[in-house]
C-alpha positions in Angstrom: -22.4 -4.0 3.4 -20.6 -1.0 1.8 -19.6 0.2 5.2 -18.0 -3.2 5.9 -16.0 -3.1 2.7 -14.8 0.4 3.5 -13.8 -0.7 6.9 -11.9 -3.6 5.5 -10.1 -1.3 3.0 -9.1 1.0 5.9 -7.9 -1.8 8.0 -5.9 -3.5 5.2 -4.6 -0.1 4.2 -3.4 0.6 7.7 -1.7 -2.7 7.9 -0.1 -2.4 4.5 1.0 1.2 5.1 2.4 0.5 8.5 4.4 -2.5 7.3 5.6 -0.7 4.2 6.7 2.3 6.2 8.6 0.2 8.6 10.3 -1.8 5.8 11.2 1.3 3.8 11.7 4.2 6.2 12.3 2.5 9.6 9.1 3.8 11.3 5.7 4.9 10.4 4.4 8.3 9.3 1.4 8.2 11.6 -1.9 6.3 11.3 -3.7 8.5 8.9 -0.8 8.8 6.4 0.0 5.1 6.8 -3.7 4.3 5.9 -3.5 6.6 2.9 -0.2 5.1 1.7 -1.6 1.6 2.2 -4.8 2.2 0.3 -3.0 4.1 -2.5 -0.3 1.3 -2.5 -3.0 -1.3 -2.9 -4.3 0.5 -5.9 -0.8 0.9 -7.3 0.1 -2.7 -6.5 -3.1 -4.0 -8.2 -2.5 -1.9 -11.3 1.1 -3.0 -11.5 0.1 -6.6 -11.1 -2.5 -6.2 -13.8 0.1 -4.7 -16.2 2.5 -7.6 -15.5 -0.3 -10.1 -16.1 -0.2 -11.4 -12.5 -3.5 -12.6 -11.0 -3.6 -11.4 -7.5 -6.5 -13.6 -6.3 -9.4 -12.8 -4.0 -8.0 -13.7 -0.6 -7.1 -11.3 2.2 -3.5 -12.5 2.3 -3.0 -11.9 -1.5 -4.6 -8.5 -1.1 -2.4 -7.5 1.8 0.8 -8.7 0.0 -0.2 -6.7 -3.1 -1.0 -3.7 -1.0 2.3 -3.9 0.9 4.3 -4.3 -2.4 2.4 -1.4 -3.9 2.9 0.8 -0.8 6.7 0.0 -0.8 6.8 1.0 -4.5 4.9 4.2 -3.7 7.2 5.0 -0.8 10.3 4.4 -2.9 8.9 6.7 -5.6 8.2 9.3 -3.0 11.8 9.0 -1.7 13.2 9.4 -5.2 10.9 12.4 -5.8 12.0 14.0 -2.5 15.7 13.5 -3.5 15.0 15.0 -7.0 13.3 18.1 -5.5 16.4 19.0 -3.4 
């Protein structure tokens, strides 16, 4: 069962990362980086929702939307950080 949950996280992370990359940058960074961005974005989105007092719910759609929004926030923060480093 744990392997199934990990697989679901990877698939949802890939979906969220790919969609966020397309929305923010225009194309993806590649499958591995998109998965990483999606999974980290899901964590960030869940944390931000918790801070805002928003209940995300237990469904896949709510999880994907939260992951996409978190991944978009993560990509925007990375973009600002890249501009700041120049």
